[in-house]
C-alpha positions as a printed Julia matrix, in Angstrom:
284×3 Matrix{Float64}:
 -32.56   2.88   -77.9
 -36.15   4.0    -78.5
 -35.86   5.05   -82.14
 -33.54   2.2    -83.06
 -35.89  -0.35   -81.52
 -38.9    1.18   -83.22
 -37.29   1.11   -86.65
 -36.8   -2.63   -86.15
 -40.43  -2.93   -85.16
 -41.54  -1.15   -88.34
 -39.21  -3.26   -90.49
 -40.66  -6.5    -89.09
 -44.19  -5.18   -89.53
 -43.53  -4.35   -93.18
 -41.88  -7.68   -94.02
 -44.63  -9.74   -92.45
 -47.46  -8.0    -94.3
 -45.92  -6.88   -97.57
 -48.28  -9.0    -99.66
 -50.94  -6.27   -99.71
 -51.15  -2.49   -99.52
 -54.19  -1.91   -97.36
 -53.79   1.2    -95.27
 -57.44   0.72   -94.29
 -58.77  -2.73   -93.51
 -62.44  -3.35   -92.83
 -64.45  -0.19   -93.54
 -67.95  -0.13   -92.06
 -70.26   2.59   -93.41
 -73.66   3.47   -91.92
 -76.0    5.91   -93.63
 -78.85   7.45   -91.62
 -81.1    8.78   -94.39
 -84.49   8.95   -92.63
 -84.77  12.71   -93.25
 -84.34  12.33   -97.0
 -87.12  12.0    -99.56
 -87.53   8.76  -101.46
 -85.86  10.04  -104.63
 -82.95  11.38  -102.6
 -82.49   8.03  -100.86
 -82.53   6.29  -104.21
 -79.74   8.54  -105.44
 -77.35   7.47  -102.65
 -77.96   3.7   -102.78
 -74.4    3.07  -104.01
 -72.74   5.57  -101.67
 -71.86   3.15   -98.87
 -70.06   0.71  -101.17
 -68.34   3.56  -102.99
 -66.98   5.01   -99.72
 -65.62   1.56   -98.79
 -63.94   1.26  -102.18
 -62.48   4.76  -101.91
 -60.76   4.07   -98.58
 -59.63   0.52   -99.28
 -58.4    0.86  -102.85
 -56.64   4.2   -102.61
 -52.9    3.99  -101.97
 -52.57   6.73   -99.37
 -48.87   6.29   -98.63
 -46.09   4.7   -100.67
 -44.21   3.37   -97.63
 -46.84   2.48   -95.04
 -48.8   -0.01   -97.1
 -49.86  -2.55   -94.48
 -51.55  -0.77   -91.6
 -55.0   -2.33   -92.15
 -56.71   0.27   -89.97
 -60.34  -0.73   -89.23
 -62.59   2.24   -89.89
 -66.17   3.03   -88.91
 -67.98   5.83   -90.73
 -71.46   7.16   -90.0
 -73.25   9.72   -92.17
 -76.34  11.4    -90.73
 -78.22  13.13   -93.54
 -79.93  16.38   -92.55
 -81.41  17.16   -95.94
 -80.68  17.95   -99.57
 -80.79  21.12  -101.64
 -81.5   20.88  -105.35
 -79.26  22.83  -107.71
 -80.57  22.24  -111.21
 -80.41  18.5   -111.84
 -78.02  17.91  -108.93
 -78.65  17.49  -105.21
 -76.3   18.9   -102.61
 -76.5   16.83   -99.44
 -76.06  18.23   -95.93
 -74.78  15.79   -93.33
 -73.08  15.23   -90.01
 -70.34  12.59   -89.97
 -68.5   10.45   -87.45
 -65.21   8.67   -88.18
 -63.71   6.26   -85.66
 -61.2    3.43   -85.53
 -61.42   0.37   -83.32
 -58.72   1.81   -81.07
 -58.48   5.46   -80.02
 -59.24   7.8    -82.9
 -62.57   9.59   -83.25
 -63.6   12.62   -85.32
 -67.05  14.19   -85.41
 -67.95  16.73   -88.11
 -71.27  18.56   -87.99
 -71.03  20.75   -91.08
 -70.6   18.85   -94.34
 -71.98  19.44   -97.82
 -71.35  17.53  -101.05
 -73.03  16.34  -104.23
 -73.3   12.71  -105.3
 -74.7   11.1   -108.41
 -76.03   7.54  -108.23
 -73.53   5.15  -109.72
 -70.78   7.76  -109.74
 -67.27   7.21  -108.42
 -65.74   9.12  -105.55
 -62.34  10.52  -106.38
 -59.76  12.79  -104.86
 -57.79  14.96  -107.24
 -55.18  17.39  -105.84
 -55.93  19.71  -108.77
 -59.7   19.47  -109.29
 -61.41  19.78  -105.92
 -64.3   17.4   -105.3
 -66.22  18.14  -102.07
 -66.96  14.52  -101.12
 -63.62  13.09  -102.2
 -61.81  15.96  -100.5
 -63.8   15.5    -97.31
 -63.09  11.76   -97.11
 -59.42  12.22   -98.04
 -59.07  14.88   -95.32
 -60.06  12.41   -92.6
 -58.15   9.56   -94.22
 -54.95  11.55   -93.88
 -55.68  12.6    -90.27
 -56.41   9.0    -89.24
 -53.31   7.72   -91.0
 -51.26  10.4    -89.24
 -52.66   9.36   -85.87
 -51.77   5.72   -86.55
 -48.26   6.46   -87.8
 -47.53   8.6    -84.74
 -47.85   5.47   -82.6
 -44.9    3.82   -84.38
 -42.48   6.73   -84.43
 -42.73  10.21   -82.87
 -44.46  12.64   -85.25
 -44.19  10.18   -88.13
 -47.65  11.26   -89.33
 -46.73  14.92   -89.87
 -46.67  14.65   -93.66
 -50.26  13.4    -93.68
 -51.38  16.17   -91.34
 -49.95  18.64   -93.83
 -51.8   16.9    -96.66
 -55.01  17.3    -94.67
 -54.2   20.99   -94.19
 -53.74  21.45   -97.93
 -57.12  19.83   -98.6
 -58.79  22.07   -96.02
 -57.35  25.24   -97.54
 -58.52  24.16  -100.98
 -61.93  23.46   -99.51
 -62.14  26.99   -98.13
 -61.46  28.37  -101.6
 -64.01  26.09  -103.3
 -67.72  26.53  -104.03
 -68.41  24.03  -101.22
 -66.64  25.87   -98.41
 -69.04  24.9    -95.6
 -67.12  23.45   -92.66
 -63.64  23.82   -94.09
 -62.62  26.71   -91.82
 -63.39  24.51   -88.81
 -61.38  21.67   -90.33
 -58.45  23.98   -90.87
 -58.63  24.95   -87.21
 -58.73  21.26   -86.29
 -55.5   20.66   -88.2
 -53.91  23.66   -86.47
 -54.96  22.29   -83.08
 -53.48  18.88   -83.86
 -50.25  20.47   -85.07
 -49.95  22.67   -81.97
 -50.76  19.84   -79.56
 -47.41  18.08   -79.9
 -47.58  16.83   -76.31
 -50.62  14.67   -77.06
 -49.02  13.17   -80.16
 -45.81  12.37   -78.3
 -47.74  11.06   -75.3
 -49.55   8.59   -77.56
 -46.23   7.3    -78.84
 -44.93   6.99   -75.25
 -47.97   4.88   -74.37
 -47.71   2.49   -77.31
 -43.97   2.08   -77.0
 -44.25   1.68   -73.24
 -46.89  -1.05   -73.66
 -44.66  -2.83   -76.14
 -41.73  -2.75   -73.74
 -43.98  -3.92   -70.9
 -45.19  -6.89   -72.94
 -41.58  -7.74   -73.86
 -40.67  -7.94   -70.17
 -38.65  -4.7    -69.95
 -40.39  -2.96   -67.01
 -37.68  -0.34   -66.34
 -37.72   0.9    -69.93
 -41.52   0.75   -69.98
 -41.66   2.86   -66.82
 -39.59   5.59   -68.5
 -42.05   5.74   -71.4
 -45.07   5.84   -69.09
 -43.49   8.64   -67.07
 -42.9   10.59   -70.28
 -46.49   9.92   -71.3
 -47.8   11.37   -68.04
 -45.59  14.44   -68.4
 -46.95  15.01   -71.91
 -50.55  14.47   -70.82
 -50.07  16.98   -68.01
 -49.07  19.56   -70.62
 -52.16  18.73   -72.67
 -54.36  18.94   -69.59
 -53.07  22.43   -68.79
 -53.02  24.0    -72.25
 -55.42  22.28   -74.64
 -59.01  21.01   -74.84
 -59.19  17.73   -72.99
 -61.71  15.73   -75.04
 -59.14  13.95   -77.2
 -57.0   12.94   -74.22
 -60.07  11.74   -72.34
 -61.16   9.64   -75.31
 -57.67   8.14   -75.51
 -57.69   7.27   -71.8
 -61.14   5.71   -72.08
 -60.07   3.62   -75.07
 -57.12   2.15   -73.15
 -58.42   1.85   -69.59
 -57.92  -1.91   -69.33
 -54.38  -1.67   -70.7
 -53.58   1.08   -68.22
 -54.97  -0.99   -65.37
 -53.1   -4.14   -66.39
 -49.7   -2.52   -66.91
 -49.83   0.08   -64.15
 -51.13  -2.35   -61.53
 -48.33  -4.78   -62.34
 -45.75  -1.98   -62.15
 -47.41  -0.62   -58.99
 -48.06   2.78   -60.54
 -51.14   3.58   -58.48
 -50.41   7.31   -58.49
 -50.52   7.34   -62.3
 -53.85   5.51   -62.33
 -55.25   8.03   -59.85
 -54.03  10.95   -61.98
 -55.5    9.42   -65.14
 -58.83   9.08   -63.33
 -58.62  12.8    -62.49
 -58.07  13.57   -66.16
 -60.99  11.38   -67.24
 -63.47  11.02   -64.36
 -65.78   8.87   -66.51
 -63.13   6.13   -66.51
 -62.49   6.33   -62.76
 -64.39   3.16   -61.83
 -62.29   1.0    -64.16
 -58.97   2.74   -63.62
 -59.2    2.51   -59.83
 -60.9   -0.87   -59.48
 -57.78  -2.69   -58.26
 -56.82   0.13   -55.88
 -60.32   0.04   -54.34
 -60.1   -3.75   -53.94
 -56.77  -3.47   -52.14
 -58.21  -0.93   -49.72
 -61.23  -3.15   -49.08
 -58.97  -6.1    -48.31
């Protein structure tokens, strides 16, 4: 039933929003350039708008055209190195959605000419275009995985290809770490499947199918237990934090106190919210 139901969900989603092909919706870009010199700041005045255009106007997937993922991007400039008439910028970057995806990168280098266009070419490697495309594909993969198990795999592999090309380029800084990140995501199948279990379980819960929802939530917990035992926990903890209120609402209604307690063990920072109804019951 799960896959059949989800295909119907995707079909409805596509029909309702087929008038546009925005994989990324609102893109908010913040540039922290206080460490740059005046001439260097002047050179990147168009960068924010160009990043927005790059994400919103690129057709990243021929089938999934209507996701409208809201995206927040922050660039923290650490300095610039002059190479002839061209500056190479060194930055840290943070990518996040309004839901549960977050990627921090502390080792980025690229060149940018004022008024220039950002592009991604699978043949001619561009350090900035490649960097942005790498995270575009990872974020798309994470979103697609919530509609169908492992549906985002093709985009993860595209990100891997970009990372390997980055390693072989003249701007190789940070690309080995990004390759490792892709490997970690690929290996951590339990987290990807657990995310799908959560989203599908919430959908079933909202449709008034508590027994089917319970099965998905149980599968989610089994997958998260595997993640907790074998992989770094930061991504799971961020996911739990992003959905604390949804967990509380659904699990309290379904009387899944033990799951709320276990989630609070996995992410102690969310304990106060996850256990608020359990504490109230004890007090009463």
